[in-house]
N, C-alpha and C positions, 0 to 999 in steps of 0.2 A: 424600485417603486416605494418600498417600505423603509429604505435606509434612513431618511431624515426623521421619520416618525419614531424609530427606535434608536436614534442618535448614533447611527453607524456611518462610517466614511465610505463603505463599499459593501456589496453583498457578500456575506461571510460563508455562504454554503454553495458556491458555484462548483460544478462537477469537473472543471478542468484540473489537470494534474499540475497544480501550482506548488512548487516546493516551499514557498513562503508560508503556506498553510499546513505544511507537514507536521503532524502530531506524533511525538515520540513516546510510545510505550516502551517497556523494556525489550519486547520482541522486535519493535521497529528499530531501536538502536542497534540491536544485535544483527538484524538483517542488513542494515545500512553498512555496518562495519564489515560484514562479509562481502557485500558488493564492492565496496571500496578496495578491500584487500584483493579480491579476485581480479579486479580490473587493473589496479595500480601495480600489482606484482605478476601480471600476465599468467594467471592460473588457467589451465586448459578449459575447464567448463565449470561455471557457477550456476546453480539452480535456485530459483526463487519460486516457492509455491504459496498460493493463497487463493481463497475463494474470490469470485468476482466481487469487486467493490471494496476489497480490503486495503487498497492503496499501493499495489505493486508498481503501477506506472509512475505514480508520484515519487515513490522511493527510488526507482531507477533514475529518474531525472535528477533527483537530489544527489545521488551518488556521482553521476556524470558531471555535475556542476560543483562538486566538492573540491577543496584544495588538494586532497590526496590524489585526485584524478585529473589534475590540471594538465598533465602531460599525456593524457589519453584522448585520442580521437576515435570517434565511434561511428559505425554504420548501424543505424537503428531501423529494424523492420518490425512494424506493428500490425501488419496484415499478412500473416504467413501462409494463407491458403493459396499457395502457388504451385504450379507444376514445376518439374525439374528445369524445363527450358525457361520458364518465367523467373525462376530463382537465379539462374545464371545471368539472365538479362538484368535483373535487379542489382546483383552484385557488381556487374560490369559498369552499370550506370552510376551507382553510388560511389564506386572507387575511381570513376572517371578513367576507365581503361580503354575506351574507344569502341567503335561499332564492331570491330572484328571479334573482340572478346564476348560480345553479346550473342554471337552465333557459334562460338567454339569453346567448349569447356577447357580444352588444352591451352588455348590462348588466354583464357581467363585465369587459369591457375598459374601460368607463367608470368603474366602481368601482375597478378596479385602478390606472388612471392617476391617479385622485384620491388613493388611498392612498400610492402610491410617490412622487408629487409632494410630498405633504404631509411625508412622512418626509425627503425630500431637502432641503426648506427648513429642516428642523431639524438638518441635518448627518448624517442617517442614510442608510445604503445598504440597499436591499432586494435580495436575490439569490435566484435560483432555481437549486437544485442538483439534478441528476438523476443518480442512481447507476444502474449497469447500463444505461447509455444505448444499448448495442448492441441492446437489445430494443425500442427505440422504433419504432413504425410510421412509415413515411414521412410520413403525414399529421400526426403529432404533431411530427416534426422540423420540418416546415414551420410549424406553429403556434408552436414555440419560436423559430424564426427571426424571426417577426413580433413576438413578445414582446420579443426582444432589440433590435428596432428602436425600442422605446419610449424617448424621450429628451426632455430639456429643451433649452434653447438652448446649454447648455455641457457636458452630460454624459449618459451613458446612465442610464436610470432603473431598469432591471431587468437587471443583469449575470447571465449564465447560466454555469454550470459543467456540462459533460457529462463524466462519468466512465464508462469502459466498457472492454471487452475489445478485442483487436486487430481484431475484426470491425467495430467502430465506425470505425476508421481506414479500413478497406476501403470501408465505405459512404460515407464522406465524399468518396471519390474518384469516386463515381458521378456521371454528368452531371446527373441530376435533382436532386442536392443541392449543386451547385456554388455556388449563392447562399449556402447555409448555410456552406460551407467558407470562402468569402470573408470571412465575418464572424468567423472564428476569429482572435482577437487573440493568444492565447497557447496553446502546446501543449507538453505534457511527457509523458514515457513512463517507466514503471517496468519494468525487466527482471529476470529471475531473479537471485538472488544468486550471486556467485562462491563458491568454497570458503572463501576468506579471510573474506568477509562472512557466510557461513553459520556459521562458527565464532564470529565476533564476535556474531552475532545470538543464538545459543544462550547465549553467555556473558552478554550484556547482559540477557536476560530472567531468567536465574538470579540475577544480582546484584540486579535490581529486586525479585525475590521474596525477597531476603535470604540467598541461598545462595552457595556458593563453587564456580564452574564447574570449577575444576581438580581438585576432589575428587569430582566426579559423573560426568563424561563423559570417556572416554579419547580419545586422538587418533584411533585407529582407528574408534571409534564416530562421531565427528564427520565423518570422511571418508566413511563409508558413508551417513550421513544425507544429506549433500550429494549424493552420487552417486544415491541412490534417490529423493530428493525433487525432483531436477532444479533445485534452488535456489529452489523456490517456498516462501515463508515459511509459508503456511497448512499445507502438507504437512509442512514441517519441524516445526511445532508439534505436529501430530497424531502424528508419529513419536516426538518427544521425550516427549510426554505418555504414550504407550503404553509406551515403553521404561522410563520411570520407574515405571509401574505394574507392569510385568513384573519389574523389578529389585527392587521392594518385595516382590512375591509370592515371589520366589526368594531373598530375603534377601541380595541382592548390593549391597554398598556403592558399587560403581561400575558405570556402564553401559559395557559393552564391545561389541566387534563381534558377539559371539555373540547378545547380546540384541537388537541392532539387526536382525540378519539374521532373527531370529524374527518381529519386528514386520513386516518387509518381506514375509515369507511370509504372515502373517496378512492383510495388506492387499493382497496380490498386486501389490506394487510392483516395477517393473522399473528397472534402472539406465539411466543416460543412455548413448546410443551413443557409443563412444569412437573417435576418429580414430586411424589407424595412427601409431605413435610412431617418429620418425626416430632413427637411431643418434646417440648423443652421446658426447662425450669424458668421461673420468672426472671426477667432480665435484671442484671445488676445496674447500679447507677452509672450514668454516662461519665466517661473520663476522656480528657483530651488526648488524642493520639497524634504523634508526630507524623508528617508526611512521609510516604515511602522513600527510602534512601535512594532508590533508583530513579525517582521522578525528577525531571528538570525543575530548577528552582521556580520557573515562571508558571508552572502548571500545578494547581492543587489537585490532589487525588480525592475523589468523592466516592465512598463505598456504598454498599447495597441499600435497598429500600427499607422503609420502616416496618413493612410487614414481615420481614425475615427476622424471626425471633432467635437470634444467635449472638454470640459475642462479636462477630463481624459486623452485625447490624448496629451495635452500640457505637463502635468506632465510626460507622458510616454516618450516623445522625450528626455527629459533631463536624465531620468533614463537609457535609452539605452546608452547615451553617457558616463555614469559612468562606463559601462562595456567595452567601446571602440567599441560598435557595431555601424556600420554606414550604 
């Protein structure tokens, strides 16, 4: 609805897991490399941990669609709240093993071994990816451990990826799941975005949608979005989408702090708790700071808000100006 008003070719803040809008921070690049490595090299179990809304599902899809995983075929389960019987039925159906395998675990395992072994001889890898894995019952985690044990003389036949919220990490530390944890070959974690990454995330998505971020969001708006979203990308997207809608309705060409505060009230969002600020000396004159070396060339890094009286803030003001945010 607001796309034409803000000169956008499409809505930039949809909540679908679209790899085209994947935003790479250093931790996202590391996590993607781990996922690609675990899948393409048939590691037993790869674990991806992250709070709800930090981009796990999008990252999984990006890994599966990458060149490194072009020889990987995947069975993807995104609703793991299943009974043992339903899990067997799901695997039988996804691997096209026939009705007999749906009602017999022995038939399932025999058919599954034959399918993945045949694919392995043709140079293909078959993987099992479970999203929202923190919801898996202990019985299914044990079944997954046994499936991850399936192997030939030289390699694992069914690498597993478990993606879940921090509760999954807690569960893996339980004594009853120690055998599963021992089979985790790779582990990565996604954490909330910093203010710099929040600003770059917003800018990246607007550019992908054909817009100019410096002409849409003010610096104050970006700072408030970070503060009230706690750096969670999904919440950032919801706030930005609603702010753009409000700005369109109010005929406001730029999204400022007033509009963002209204969105926060509508969604009953609360700011992050702030630690007491120590006294600091007067700030030195601003100097231009080069973009972070780990940042992709197409994304400018934008550091902390002007109220933060530290050397990091000084670099931040200049990076904001590089995007046209005032």
